[in-house]
Backbone atoms as SQL, in Angstrom:
CREATE TABLE atoms (id INTEGER PRIMARY KEY, chain TEXT, resi INTEGER, resn TEXT, atom TEXT, x REAL, y REAL, z REAL);
INSERT INTO atoms VALUES
  (1, 'A', 1, 'MET', 'N', 16.071, 13.758, 65.836),
  (2, 'A', 1, 'MET', 'CA', 13.966, 14.561, 65.281),
  (3, 'A', 1, 'MET', 'C', 14.539, 15.083, 64.144),
  (4, 'A', 2, 'LYS', 'N', 13.498, 14.823, 62.759),
  (5, 'A', 2, 'LYS', 'CA', 13.743, 14.861, 61.804),
  (6, 'A', 2, 'LYS', 'C', 12.475, 16.295, 61.897),
  (7, 'A', 3, 'ALA', 'N', 13.198, 17.252, 61.394),
  (8, 'A', 3, 'ALA', 'CA', 11.789, 18.550, 61.279),
  (9, 'A', 3, 'ALA', 'C', 12.054, 18.620, 60.045),
  (10, 'A', 4, 'THR', 'N', 10.468, 19.225, 59.787),
  (11, 'A', 4, 'THR', 'CA', 10.070, 18.949, 58.803),
  (12, 'A', 4, 'THR', 'C', 9.587, 20.561, 58.072),
  (13, 'A', 5, 'GLN', 'N', 9.356, 21.788, 57.222),
  (14, 'A', 5, 'GLN', 'CA', 9.395, 22.476, 56.339),
  (15, 'A', 5, 'GLN', 'C', 8.126, 22.434, 55.622),
  (16, 'A', 6, 'GLU', 'N', 6.977, 23.115, 56.001),
  (17, 'A', 6, 'GLU', 'CA', 5.435, 23.361, 55.055),
  (18, 'A', 6, 'GLU', 'C', 5.991, 24.297, 53.913),
  (19, 'A', 7, 'LEU', 'N', 5.756, 24.037, 52.366),
  (20, 'A', 7, 'LEU', 'CA', 5.994, 24.601, 52.237),
  (21, 'A', 7, 'LEU', 'C', 4.291, 25.152, 51.589),
  (22, 'A', 8, 'THR', 'N', 4.471, 26.773, 51.155),
  (23, 'A', 8, 'THR', 'CA', 3.217, 26.922, 51.345),
  (24, 'A', 8, 'THR', 'C', 3.391, 27.288, 49.741),
  (25, 'A', 9, 'ILE', 'N', 2.378, 27.648, 48.558),
  (26, 'A', 9, 'ILE', 'CA', 2.556, 28.129, 47.893),
  (27, 'A', 9, 'ILE', 'C', 1.723, 28.947, 47.673),
  (28, 'A', 10, 'VAL', 'N', 2.336, 30.886, 46.372),
  (29, 'A', 10, 'VAL', 'CA', 2.022, 32.058, 47.285),
  (30, 'A', 10, 'VAL', 'C', 1.469, 31.776, 45.189),
  (31, 'A', 11, 'SER', 'N', -0.692, 32.171, 44.704),
  (32, 'A', 11, 'SER', 'CA', -0.537, 32.485, 43.532),
  (33, 'A', 11, 'SER', 'C', -0.173, 33.762, 43.123),
  (34, 'A', 12, 'ASP', 'N', 0.443, 34.382, 42.074),
  (35, 'A', 12, 'ASP', 'CA', 0.654, 35.698, 42.060),
  (36, 'A', 12, 'ASP', 'C', -0.547, 36.118, 40.818),
  (37, 'A', 13, 'THR', 'N', -1.338, 35.622, 40.453),
  (38, 'A', 13, 'THR', 'CA', -2.882, 35.601, 39.639),
  (39, 'A', 13, 'THR', 'C', -3.833, 37.000, 40.388),
  (40, 'A', 14, 'PRO', 'N', -3.851, 37.521, 39.997),
  (41, 'A', 14, 'PRO', 'CA', -4.964, 38.953, 40.285),
  (42, 'A', 14, 'PRO', 'C', -5.560, 38.176, 41.327),
  (43, 'A', 15, 'PRO', 'N', -5.989, 38.938, 41.582),
  (44, 'A', 15, 'PRO', 'CA', -7.218, 38.101, 42.535),
  (45, 'A', 15, 'PRO', 'C', -9.130, 38.349, 41.627),
  (46, 'A', 16, 'GLY', 'N', -9.837, 38.103, 41.023),
  (47, 'A', 16, 'GLY', 'CA', -10.767, 38.235, 40.342),
  (48, 'A', 16, 'GLY', 'C', -10.759, 36.939, 38.713),
  (49, 'A', 17, 'ARG', 'N', -9.171, 36.904, 38.167),
  (50, 'A', 17, 'ARG', 'CA', -8.222, 36.527, 37.021),
  (51, 'A', 17, 'ARG', 'C', -8.885, 35.161, 37.871),
  (52, 'A', 18, 'GLN', 'N', -8.373, 34.210, 36.687),
  (53, 'A', 18, 'GLN', 'CA', -8.422, 32.616, 36.915),
  (54, 'A', 18, 'GLN', 'C', -6.609, 32.432, 36.012),
  (55, 'A', 19, 'ARG', 'N', -6.063, 31.257, 37.512),
  (56, 'A', 19, 'ARG', 'CA', -5.139, 31.901, 37.374),
  (57, 'A', 19, 'ARG', 'C', -4.826, 30.228, 35.969),
  (58, 'A', 20, 'PRO', 'N', -3.605, 30.109, 35.227),
  (59, 'A', 20, 'PRO', 'CA', -3.504, 29.366, 33.827),
  (60, 'A', 20, 'PRO', 'C', -3.206, 28.395, 34.255),
  (61, 'A', 21, 'ASN', 'N', -3.536, 27.535, 33.175),
  (62, 'A', 21, 'ASN', 'CA', -3.746, 25.417, 33.988),
  (63, 'A', 21, 'ASN', 'C', -3.175, 24.996, 32.799),
  (64, 'A', 22, 'PHE', 'N', -2.637, 23.869, 33.195),
  (65, 'A', 22, 'PHE', 'CA', -1.991, 23.204, 32.552),
  (66, 'A', 22, 'PHE', 'C', -1.646, 23.245, 31.172),
  (67, 'A', 23, 'LEU', 'N', -2.917, 22.888, 30.403),
  (68, 'A', 23, 'LEU', 'CA', -2.973, 22.723, 28.612),
  (69, 'A', 23, 'LEU', 'C', -2.474, 24.574, 28.473),
  (70, 'A', 24, 'GLN', 'N', -3.070, 25.588, 29.638),
  (71, 'A', 24, 'GLN', 'CA', -2.021, 26.408, 28.725),
  (72, 'A', 24, 'GLN', 'C', -0.308, 26.568, 29.392),
  (73, 'A', 25, 'PHE', 'N', -0.142, 26.020, 30.239),
  (74, 'A', 25, 'PHE', 'CA', 1.250, 25.754, 30.569),
  (75, 'A', 25, 'PHE', 'C', 1.621, 24.964, 29.062),
  (76, 'A', 26, 'LEU', 'N', 1.093, 24.318, 28.502),
  (77, 'A', 26, 'LEU', 'CA', 1.800, 23.305, 27.899),
  (78, 'A', 26, 'LEU', 'C', 2.018, 23.641, 26.176),
  (79, 'A', 27, 'GLY', 'N', 0.543, 24.918, 26.258),
  (80, 'A', 27, 'GLY', 'CA', 0.384, 25.371, 25.218),
  (81, 'A', 27, 'GLY', 'C', 1.676, 27.059, 24.493),
  (82, 'A', 28, 'ARG', 'N', 2.252, 27.184, 25.873),
  (83, 'A', 28, 'ARG', 'CA', 3.211, 28.191, 25.381),
  (84, 'A', 28, 'ARG', 'C', 4.749, 27.964, 25.107),
  (85, 'A', 29, 'PHE', 'N', 5.258, 26.565, 24.792),
  (86, 'A', 29, 'PHE', 'CA', 6.287, 25.988, 24.242),
  (87, 'A', 29, 'PHE', 'C', 6.183, 26.215, 22.830),
  (88, 'A', 30, 'ASP', 'N', 6.812, 27.101, 22.653),
  (89, 'A', 30, 'ASP', 'CA', 8.222, 26.720, 21.051),
  (90, 'A', 30, 'ASP', 'C', 6.282, 26.986, 20.187),
  (91, 'A', 31, 'GLY', 'N', 5.319, 28.209, 20.886),
  (92, 'A', 31, 'GLY', 'CA', 4.735, 28.077, 19.839),
  (93, 'A', 31, 'GLY', 'C', 3.356, 27.328, 19.911),
  (94, 'A', 32, 'GLY', 'N', 2.833, 26.408, 21.084),
  (95, 'A', 32, 'GLY', 'CA', 1.925, 25.852, 20.031),
  (96, 'A', 32, 'GLY', 'C', 2.311, 24.360, 20.333),
  (97, 'A', 33, 'ALA', 'N', 3.549, 24.484, 19.199),
  (98, 'A', 33, 'ALA', 'CA', 4.105, 23.551, 18.296),
  (99, 'A', 33, 'ALA', 'C', 4.117, 22.004, 20.004),
  (100, 'A', 34, 'VAL', 'N', 4.856, 21.436, 20.892),
  (101, 'A', 34, 'VAL', 'CA', 4.463, 21.209, 22.179),
  (102, 'A', 34, 'VAL', 'C', 3.155, 20.050, 21.693),
  (103, 'A', 35, 'VAL', 'N', 2.100, 21.667, 21.729),
  (104, 'A', 35, 'VAL', 'CA', 0.777, 20.654, 22.044),
  (105, 'A', 35, 'VAL', 'C', 0.174, 19.839, 20.298),
  (106, 'A', 36, 'ASP', 'N', 0.785, 20.403, 19.793),
  (107, 'A', 36, 'ASP', 'CA', 0.735, 19.612, 18.639),
  (108, 'A', 36, 'ASP', 'C', 1.323, 18.949, 18.284),
  (109, 'A', 37, 'ARG', 'N', 2.795, 18.179, 18.798),
  (110, 'A', 37, 'ARG', 'CA', 3.268, 17.310, 18.957),
  (111, 'A', 37, 'ARG', 'C', 2.457, 15.853, 19.123),
  (112, 'A', 38, 'LEU', 'N', 2.503, 16.661, 20.291),
  (113, 'A', 38, 'LEU', 'CA', 1.196, 15.632, 21.331),
  (114, 'A', 38, 'LEU', 'C', -0.411, 15.273, 21.006),
  (115, 'A', 39, 'THR', 'N', -0.390, 16.099, 20.553),
  (116, 'A', 39, 'THR', 'CA', -1.772, 15.407, 19.504),
  (117, 'A', 39, 'THR', 'C', -1.540, 14.947, 18.403),
  (118, 'A', 40, 'SER', 'N', -0.651, 14.502, 18.105),
  (119, 'A', 40, 'SER', 'CA', -0.988, 14.049, 16.736),
  (120, 'A', 40, 'SER', 'C', 0.649, 12.716, 17.136),
  (121, 'A', 41, 'GLU', 'N', 0.795, 12.447, 18.625),
  (122, 'A', 41, 'GLU', 'CA', 1.916, 11.679, 18.579),
  (123, 'A', 41, 'GLU', 'C', 0.302, 10.194, 19.759),
  (124, 'A', 42, 'LEU', 'N', -0.724, 11.225, 19.880),
  (125, 'A', 42, 'LEU', 'CA', -2.433, 10.788, 20.625),
  (126, 'A', 42, 'LEU', 'C', -2.877, 10.047, 19.232),
  (127, 'A', 43, 'GLU', 'N', -2.841, 10.670, 17.919),
  (128, 'A', 43, 'GLU', 'CA', -3.532, 9.971, 16.813),
  (129, 'A', 43, 'GLU', 'C', -2.463, 8.734, 16.700),
  (130, 'A', 44, 'GLU', 'N', -1.569, 9.022, 17.037),
  (131, 'A', 44, 'GLU', 'CA', -1.290, 8.144, 15.511),
  (132, 'A', 44, 'GLU', 'C', -1.399, 6.827, 16.934),
  (133, 'A', 45, 'ILE', 'N', -0.919, 6.543, 18.312),
  (134, 'A', 45, 'ILE', 'CA', -1.923, 5.275, 18.854),
  (135, 'A', 45, 'ILE', 'C', -2.616, 5.290, 18.907),
  (136, 'A', 46, 'VAL', 'N', -3.703, 6.008, 18.238),
  (137, 'A', 46, 'VAL', 'CA', -5.270, 5.272, 18.384),
  (138, 'A', 46, 'VAL', 'C', -5.440, 4.665, 17.067),
  (139, 'A', 47, 'ALA', 'N', -4.948, 5.611, 15.705),
  (140, 'A', 47, 'ALA', 'CA', -4.661, 5.214, 14.543),
  (141, 'A', 47, 'ALA', 'C', -4.573, 3.409, 14.482),
  (142, 'A', 48, 'ALA', 'N', -3.236, 3.360, 14.967),
  (143, 'A', 48, 'ALA', 'CA', -2.341, 2.049, 15.664),
  (144, 'A', 48, 'ALA', 'C', -3.246, 0.858, 15.708),
  (145, 'A', 49, 'GLN', 'N', -4.120, 0.873, 16.592),
  (146, 'A', 49, 'GLN', 'CA', -4.965, 0.708, 17.694),
  (147, 'A', 49, 'GLN', 'C', -5.643, -0.314, 16.897),
  (148, 'A', 50, 'GLU', 'N', -6.750, 0.710, 15.801),
  (149, 'A', 50, 'GLU', 'CA', -7.591, 0.544, 15.611),
  (150, 'A', 50, 'GLU', 'C', -6.772, 0.041, 14.174),
  (151, 'A', 51, 'GLN', 'N', -5.933, -0.236, 13.139),
  (152, 'A', 51, 'GLN', 'CA', -5.960, -0.311, 12.211),
  (153, 'A', 51, 'GLN', 'C', -5.030, -2.411, 13.138),
  (154, 'A', 52, 'VAL', 'N', -5.013, -2.351, 13.377),
  (155, 'A', 52, 'VAL', 'CA', -3.775, -3.776, 14.552),
  (156, 'A', 52, 'VAL', 'C', -6.187, -4.276, 15.104),
  (157, 'A', 53, 'ALA', 'N', -7.456, -3.310, 15.337),
  (158, 'A', 53, 'ALA', 'CA', -8.149, -4.484, 14.705),
  (159, 'A', 53, 'ALA', 'C', -9.149, -4.974, 14.035),
  (160, 'A', 54, 'GLN', 'N', -8.615, -4.095, 12.819),
  (161, 'A', 54, 'GLN', 'CA', -9.965, -4.147, 11.505),
  (162, 'A', 54, 'GLN', 'C', -8.607, -5.003, 10.876),
  (163, 'A', 55, 'ASP', 'N', -7.226, -5.244, 10.889),
  (164, 'A', 55, 'ASP', 'CA', -6.743, -6.265, 10.991),
  (165, 'A', 55, 'ASP', 'C', -5.933, -6.888, 10.728),
  (166, 'A', 56, 'HIS', 'N', -6.768, -7.770, 11.953),
  (167, 'A', 56, 'HIS', 'CA', -6.278, -8.733, 13.078),
  (168, 'A', 56, 'HIS', 'C', -7.021, -9.093, 14.133),
  (169, 'A', 57, 'GLY', 'N', -8.786, -8.079, 13.897),
  (170, 'A', 57, 'GLY', 'CA', -9.349, -8.816, 14.417),
  (171, 'A', 57, 'GLY', 'C', -9.481, -8.785, 15.532),
  (172, 'A', 58, 'VAL', 'N', -7.748, -8.244, 16.920),
  (173, 'A', 58, 'VAL', 'CA', -8.131, -7.925, 18.375),
  (174, 'A', 58, 'VAL', 'C', -8.952, -7.124, 18.375),
  (175, 'A', 59, 'GLN', 'N', -10.293, -6.840, 19.539),
  (176, 'A', 59, 'GLN', 'CA', -10.749, -5.536, 19.834),
  (177, 'A', 59, 'GLN', 'C', -9.644, -5.854, 21.183),
  (178, 'A', 60, 'ALA', 'N', -9.191, -6.231, 21.770),
  (179, 'A', 60, 'ALA', 'CA', -8.077, -4.965, 22.954),
  (180, 'A', 60, 'ALA', 'C', -7.043, -4.838, 22.634),
  (181, 'A', 61, 'SER', 'N', -6.594, -3.600, 23.486),
  (182, 'A', 61, 'SER', 'CA', -5.228, -3.492, 22.438),
  (183, 'A', 61, 'SER', 'C', -4.342, -2.359, 23.899),
  (184, 'A', 62, 'THR', 'N', -2.914, -1.961, 23.531),
  (185, 'A', 62, 'THR', 'CA', -2.718, -0.805, 24.340),
  (186, 'A', 62, 'THR', 'C', -1.682, -0.419, 23.893),
  (187, 'A', 63, 'GLY', 'N', -1.911, 1.792, 24.356),
  (188, 'A', 63, 'GLY', 'CA', -1.533, 1.805, 23.578),
  (189, 'A', 63, 'GLY', 'C', -0.374, 3.337, 25.264),
  (190, 'A', 64, 'GLU', 'N', 0.490, 3.694, 24.861),
  (191, 'A', 64, 'GLU', 'CA', 0.536, 4.562, 26.040),
  (192, 'A', 64, 'GLU', 'C', 0.726, 5.714, 25.254),
  (193, 'A', 65, 'LEU', 'N', 0.800, 6.496, 25.680),
  (194, 'A', 65, 'LEU', 'CA', 1.568, 8.024, 25.577),
  (195, 'A', 65, 'LEU', 'C', 2.323, 8.806, 27.194),
  (196, 'A', 66, 'VAL', 'N', 3.323, 9.326, 27.356),
  (197, 'A', 66, 'VAL', 'CA', 3.954, 9.589, 28.562),
  (198, 'A', 66, 'VAL', 'C', 4.330, 10.866, 28.912),
  (199, 'A', 67, 'ILE', 'N', 4.131, 11.608, 29.242),
  (200, 'A', 67, 'ILE', 'CA', 4.249, 13.257, 28.791),
  (201, 'A', 67, 'ILE', 'C', 5.845, 12.641, 29.633),
  (202, 'A', 68, 'THR', 'N', 7.168, 13.861, 29.927),
  (203, 'A', 68, 'THR', 'CA', 7.645, 14.522, 30.871),
  (204, 'A', 68, 'THR', 'C', 7.857, 15.816, 31.085),
  (205, 'A', 69, 'VAL', 'N', 7.462, 17.024, 31.699),
  (206, 'A', 69, 'VAL', 'CA', 8.205, 17.732, 32.447),
  (207, 'A', 69, 'VAL', 'C', 9.234, 18.002, 33.597),
  (208, 'A', 70, 'LYS', 'N', 10.209, 18.703, 33.235),
  (209, 'A', 70, 'LYS', 'CA', 11.054, 18.663, 33.923),
  (210, 'A', 70, 'LYS', 'C', 12.118, 19.707, 33.830),
  (211, 'A', 71, 'PHE', 'N', 11.485, 20.250, 35.553),
  (212, 'A', 71, 'PHE', 'CA', 12.154, 21.735, 35.902),
  (213, 'A', 71, 'PHE', 'C', 13.450, 21.700, 36.437),
  (214, 'A', 72, 'LYS', 'N', 13.538, 22.713, 35.725),
  (215, 'A', 72, 'LYS', 'CA', 15.405, 22.700, 36.870),
  (216, 'A', 72, 'LYS', 'C', 16.069, 24.420, 36.590),
  (217, 'A', 73, 'ARG', 'N', 15.533, 24.749, 38.453),
  (218, 'A', 73, 'ARG', 'CA', 16.102, 25.491, 38.734),
  (219, 'A', 73, 'ARG', 'C', 17.481, 26.002, 38.997),
  (220, 'A', 74, 'LYS', 'N', 18.140, 27.024, 38.480),
  (221, 'A', 74, 'LYS', 'CA', 18.779, 27.941, 38.227),
  (222, 'A', 74, 'LYS', 'C', 19.028, 28.948, 38.808),
  (223, 'A', 75, 'LYS', 'N', 19.982, 30.013, 40.267),
  (224, 'A', 75, 'LYS', 'CA', 19.565, 31.148, 39.696),
  (225, 'A', 75, 'LYS', 'C', 17.921, 31.925, 39.287),
  (226, 'A', 76, 'GLY', 'N', 17.467, 31.462, 40.392),
  (227, 'A', 76, 'GLY', 'CA', 16.152, 32.579, 40.257),
  (228, 'A', 76, 'GLY', 'C', 15.286, 31.829, 38.739),
  (229, 'A', 77, 'THR', 'N', 15.668, 31.673, 38.029),
  (230, 'A', 77, 'THR', 'CA', 15.596, 31.236, 36.583),
  (231, 'A', 77, 'THR', 'C', 15.622, 29.539, 36.801),
  (232, 'A', 78, 'TYR', 'N', 13.942, 28.885, 35.747),
  (233, 'A', 78, 'TYR', 'CA', 13.726, 27.550, 35.538),
  (234, 'A', 78, 'TYR', 'C', 13.757, 27.355, 34.673),
  (235, 'A', 79, 'ASP', 'N', 14.845, 25.909, 34.271),
  (236, 'A', 79, 'ASP', 'CA', 14.395, 24.952, 32.257),
  (237, 'A', 79, 'ASP', 'C', 13.679, 25.232, 32.572),
  (238, 'A', 80, 'VAL', 'N', 12.536, 24.336, 31.167),
  (239, 'A', 80, 'VAL', 'CA', 11.371, 24.399, 31.130),
  (240, 'A', 80, 'VAL', 'C', 11.812, 22.463, 30.167),
  (241, 'A', 81, 'THR', 'N', 11.828, 21.710, 30.565),
  (242, 'A', 81, 'THR', 'CA', 11.486, 20.588, 29.120),
  (243, 'A', 81, 'THR', 'C', 10.470, 19.943, 29.047),
  (244, 'A', 82, 'ILE', 'N', 10.445, 19.392, 28.081),
  (245, 'A', 82, 'ILE', 'CA', 8.403, 18.531, 28.063),
  (246, 'A', 82, 'ILE', 'C', 9.268, 17.283, 26.909),
  (247, 'A', 83, 'ASP', 'N', 9.415, 16.424, 27.308),
  (248, 'A', 83, 'ASP', 'CA', 8.886, 15.238, 26.627),
  (249, 'A', 83, 'ASP', 'C', 8.635, 14.030, 26.252),
  (250, 'A', 84, 'SER', 'N', 8.112, 13.525, 25.534),
  (251, 'A', 84, 'SER', 'CA', 7.147, 12.931, 25.289),
  (252, 'A', 84, 'SER', 'C', 7.726, 11.631, 25.176),
  (253, 'A', 85, 'LYS', 'N', 7.013, 9.984, 25.113),
  (254, 'A', 85, 'LYS', 'CA', 7.532, 9.108, 24.646),
  (255, 'A', 85, 'LYS', 'C', 5.480, 8.188, 24.962),
  (256, 'A', 86, 'SER', 'N', 5.949, 7.267, 23.208),
  (257, 'A', 86, 'SER', 'CA', 4.612, 7.602, 22.771),
  (258, 'A', 86, 'SER', 'C', 5.275, 5.690, 22.220),
  (259, 'A', 87, 'LYS', 'N', 4.186, 4.563, 22.444),
  (260, 'A', 87, 'LYS', 'CA', 4.284, 2.840, 22.632),
  (261, 'A', 87, 'LYS', 'C', 2.943, 2.506, 22.072),
  (262, 'A', 88, 'LYS', 'N', 2.749, 2.220, 21.174),
  (263, 'A', 88, 'LYS', 'CA', 2.065, 2.437, 19.709),
  (264, 'A', 88, 'LYS', 'C', 1.323, 0.059, 19.541),
  (265, 'A', 89, 'PRO', 'N', 0.235, -0.041, 20.099),
  (266, 'A', 89, 'PRO', 'CA', 0.897, -1.647, 19.527),
  (267, 'A', 89, 'PRO', 'C', 1.040, -2.128, 18.811),
  (268, 'A', 90, 'LYS', 'N', 0.981, -3.424, 18.879),
  (269, 'A', 90, 'LYS', 'CA', 2.297, -4.924, 17.465),
  (270, 'A', 90, 'LYS', 'C', 0.821, -5.306, 17.810),
  (271, 'A', 91, 'ALA', 'N', 1.076, -5.297, 16.356),
  (272, 'A', 91, 'ALA', 'CA', 0.659, -6.882, 15.481),
  (273, 'A', 91, 'ALA', 'C', 0.795, -8.581, 16.417),
  (274, 'A', 92, 'PRO', 'N', -0.418, -9.282, 17.114),
  (275, 'A', 92, 'PRO', 'CA', -0.212, -10.164, 17.242),
  (276, 'A', 92, 'PRO', 'C', 0.645, -11.265, 16.156),
  (277, 'A', 93, 'THR', 'N', 1.264, -11.513, 17.049),
  (278, 'A', 93, 'THR', 'CA', 2.057, -12.378, 16.449),
  (279, 'A', 93, 'THR', 'C', 1.559, -13.949, 16.543),
  (280, 'A', 94, 'SER', 'N', 1.881, -14.817, 15.422),
  (281, 'A', 94, 'SER', 'CA', 0.799, -16.173, 15.318),
  (282, 'A', 94, 'SER', 'C', 2.162, -17.150, 16.274),
  (283, 'A', 95, 'ALA', 'N', 1.622, -18.242, 16.122),
  (284, 'A', 95, 'ALA', 'CA', 2.163, -19.584, 17.129),
  (285, 'A', 95, 'ALA', 'C', 1.727, -20.448, 16.883),
  (286, 'A', 96, 'GLU', 'N', 2.910, -21.057, 16.469),
  (287, 'A', 96, 'GLU', 'CA', 2.500, -22.852, 15.828),
  (288, 'A', 96, 'GLU', 'C', 3.018, -23.554, 16.417),
  (289, 'A', 97, 'VAL', 'N', 2.217, -24.969, 17.221),
  (290, 'A', 97, 'VAL', 'CA', 3.354, -25.757, 17.167),
  (291, 'A', 97, 'VAL', 'C', 3.315, -26.451, 16.087),
  (292, 'A', 98, 'MET', 'N', 5.249, -27.746, 16.859),
  (293, 'A', 98, 'MET', 'CA', 5.559, -27.962, 15.214),
  (294, 'A', 98, 'MET', 'C', 5.798, -29.117, 16.322),
  (295, 'A', 99, 'TRP', 'N', 6.395, -30.833, 15.855),
  (296, 'A', 99, 'TRP', 'CA', 7.743, -31.123, 16.591),
  (297, 'A', 99, 'TRP', 'C', 8.717, -31.163, 16.413),
  (298, 'A', 100, 'ALA', 'N', 9.383, -31.570, 16.694),
  (299, 'A', 100, 'ALA', 'CA', 11.047, -32.335, 16.746),
  (300, 'A', 100, 'ALA', 'C', 11.537, -33.491, 16.227),
  (301, 'A', 101, 'THR', 'N', 11.847, -32.946, 15.048),
  (302, 'A', 101, 'THR', 'CA', 12.327, -34.702, 14.238),
  (303, 'A', 101, 'THR', 'C', 13.688, -35.293, 14.836),
  (304, 'A', 102, 'GLU', 'N', 13.843, -36.267, 14.499),
  (305, 'A', 102, 'GLU', 'CA', 15.724, -36.994, 14.875),
  (306, 'A', 102, 'GLU', 'C', 16.736, -36.614, 14.678),
  (307, 'A', 103, 'THR', 'N', 16.573, -35.627, 13.906),
  (308, 'A', 103, 'THR', 'CA', 17.375, -35.152, 12.737),
  (309, 'A', 103, 'THR', 'C', 17.273, -33.177, 13.632),
  (310, 'A', 104, 'ASN', 'N', 16.649, -33.325, 14.497),
  (311, 'A', 104, 'ASN', 'CA', 16.773, -31.810, 15.010),
  (312, 'A', 104, 'ASN', 'C', 15.903, -30.952, 14.500),
  (313, 'A', 105, 'ASN', 'N', 14.810, -31.185, 12.996),
  (314, 'A', 105, 'ASN', 'CA', 14.235, -30.713, 12.641),
  (315, 'A', 105, 'ASN', 'C', 12.946, -30.054, 13.270),
  (316, 'A', 106, 'LEU', 'N', 12.028, -28.951, 12.739),
  (317, 'A', 106, 'LEU', 'CA', 10.619, -28.795, 13.685),
  (318, 'A', 106, 'LEU', 'C', 9.865, -29.528, 12.121),
  (319, 'A', 107, 'VAL', 'N', 8.926, -29.859, 12.379),
  (320, 'A', 107, 'VAL', 'CA', 7.735, -30.213, 11.677),
  (321, 'A', 107, 'VAL', 'C', 6.803, -30.062, 12.236),
  (322, 'A', 108, 'PRO', 'N', 5.718, -29.959, 11.493),
  (323, 'A', 108, 'PRO', 'CA', 4.205, -29.180, 11.401),
  (324, 'A', 108, 'PRO', 'C', 3.619, -30.627, 11.990),
  (325, 'A', 109, 'GLU', 'N', 3.299, -32.303, 11.816),
  (326, 'A', 109, 'GLU', 'CA', 2.978, -33.151, 11.514),
  (327, 'A', 109, 'GLU', 'C', 4.282, -34.296, 12.911),
  (328, 'A', 110, 'ASN', 'N', 3.474, -34.165, 13.771),
  (329, 'A', 110, 'ASN', 'CA', 3.908, -34.830, 14.954),
  (330, 'A', 110, 'ASN', 'C', 5.110, -36.624, 14.374),
  (331, 'A', 111, 'PRO', 'N', 6.073, -36.846, 14.070),
  (332, 'A', 111, 'PRO', 'CA', 7.089, -37.368, 13.455),
  (333, 'A', 111, 'PRO', 'C', 6.267, -38.814, 14.250),
  (334, 'A', 112, 'ARG', 'N', 6.475, -39.195, 15.555),
  (335, 'A', 112, 'ARG', 'CA', 5.943, -40.491, 16.197),
  (336, 'A', 112, 'ARG', 'C', 4.874, -40.769, 15.901),
  (337, 'A', 113, 'GLN', 'N', 3.593, -40.198, 15.330),
  (338, 'A', 113, 'GLN', 'CA', 2.760, -40.410, 15.472),
  (339, 'A', 113, 'GLN', 'C', 2.319, -41.205, 14.197),
  (340, 'A', 114, 'GLN', 'N', 1.243, -42.367, 14.436),
  (341, 'A', 114, 'GLN', 'CA', 1.275, -42.859, 13.472),
  (342, 'A', 114, 'GLN', 'C', 0.166, -42.318, 12.263),
  (343, 'A', 115, 'LYS', 'N', 0.450, -42.629, 10.647),
  (344, 'A', 115, 'LYS', 'CA', -0.080, -42.095, 10.045),
  (345, 'A', 115, 'LYS', 'C', -1.646, -43.269, 9.033),
  (346, 'A', 116, 'PHE', 'N', -2.681, -42.373, 9.044),
  (347, 'A', 116, 'PHE', 'CA', -3.836, -43.745, 8.419),
  (348, 'A', 116, 'PHE', 'C', -4.254, -43.687, 6.898),
  (349, 'A', 117, 'GLY', 'N', -4.187, -44.134, 6.660),
  (350, 'A', 117, 'GLY', 'CA', -4.303, -43.766, 4.987),
  (351, 'A', 117, 'GLY', 'C', -5.734, -43.095, 4.072),
  (352, 'A', 118, 'PHE', 'N', -6.345, -42.692, 5.046),
  (353, 'A', 118, 'PHE', 'CA', -7.768, -41.626, 4.164),
  (354, 'A', 118, 'PHE', 'C', -7.614, -41.503, 3.919),
  (355, 'A', 119, 'THR', 'N', -8.165, -41.687, 2.294),
  (356, 'A', 119, 'THR', 'CA', -8.937, -40.911, 1.125),
  (357, 'A', 119, 'THR', 'C', -10.493, -40.487, 1.197),
  (358, 'A', 120, 'GLU', 'N', -9.930, -38.860, 1.105),
  (359, 'A', 120, 'GLU', 'CA', -11.125, -37.978, 0.292),
  (360, 'A', 120, 'GLU', 'C', -11.695, -38.387, -1.075),
  (361, 'A', 121, 'ILE', 'N', -13.329, -38.858, -0.389),
  (362, 'A', 121, 'ILE', 'CA', -14.973, -38.881, -1.483),
  (363, 'A', 121, 'ILE', 'C', -15.487, -37.973, -1.877),
  (364, 'A', 122, 'VAL', 'N', -15.528, -37.450, -2.755),
  (365, 'A', 122, 'VAL', 'CA', -15.431, -36.177, -2.965),
  (366, 'A', 122, 'VAL', 'C', -17.252, -36.373, -3.988),
  (367, 'A', 123, 'ARG', 'N', -18.387, -36.189, -3.189),
  (368, 'A', 123, 'ARG', 'CA', -19.447, -36.187, -4.241),
  (369, 'A', 123, 'ARG', 'C', -19.972, -35.451, -4.738),
  (370, 'A', 124, 'PRO', 'N', -20.323, -35.826, -6.178),
  (371, 'A', 124, 'PRO', 'CA', -20.941, -34.755, -6.393),
  (372, 'A', 124, 'PRO', 'C', -22.354, -33.868, -6.597),
  (373, 'A', 125, 'ARG', 'N', -21.899, -32.529, -6.376),
  (374, 'A', 125, 'ARG', 'CA', -23.262, -32.089, -6.244),
  (375, 'A', 125, 'ARG', 'C', -24.721, -32.814, -6.532),
  (376, 'A', 126, 'GLY', 'N', -26.003, -32.765, -6.148),
  (377, 'A', 126, 'GLY', 'CA', -26.683, -33.079, -6.556),
  (378, 'A', 126, 'GLY', 'C', -27.604, -34.750, -6.775),
  (379, 'A', 127, 'SER', 'N', -25.863, -35.444, -6.136),
  (380, 'A', 127, 'SER', 'CA', -26.003, -37.087, -6.462),
  (381, 'A', 127, 'SER', 'C', -26.861, -37.754, -5.193),
  (382, 'A', 128, 'ASP', 'N', -27.732, -38.458, -4.934),
  (383, 'A', 128, 'ASP', 'CA', -27.990, -39.187, -3.461),
  (384, 'A', 128, 'ASP', 'C', -27.594, -39.337, -3.111),
  (385, 'A', 129, 'ALA', 'N', -26.187, -40.458, -3.785),
  (386, 'A', 129, 'ALA', 'CA', -25.814, -41.285, -3.071),
  (387, 'A', 129, 'ALA', 'C', -24.270, -41.895, -2.323);
């Protein structure tokens, strides 16, 4: 039978005072540089998504910002590291249908399909004929 142990969390925040929240926790690192870096990464992701929408007309795109906080306890102290990884959307790639020739080249027209000798007739403007 497996014994379970319950962990009790005790706050060292004095009564009447609000305990620090996670954003305040992040803000303590490197004089606020971590929050500034994360904010910049967020702005870059959104800017990239807007650029993809503007340049390619893509209204749905995906970006990602992953924040990793690691805690390493040793002899009553904690080493805390904060890392982040961002993924910006990529411009859509274009695809074209092509056919293989007998010599193993790719061409934009089906080489096995019969071609018709159509001629385009351009009628001058204002002409009723």
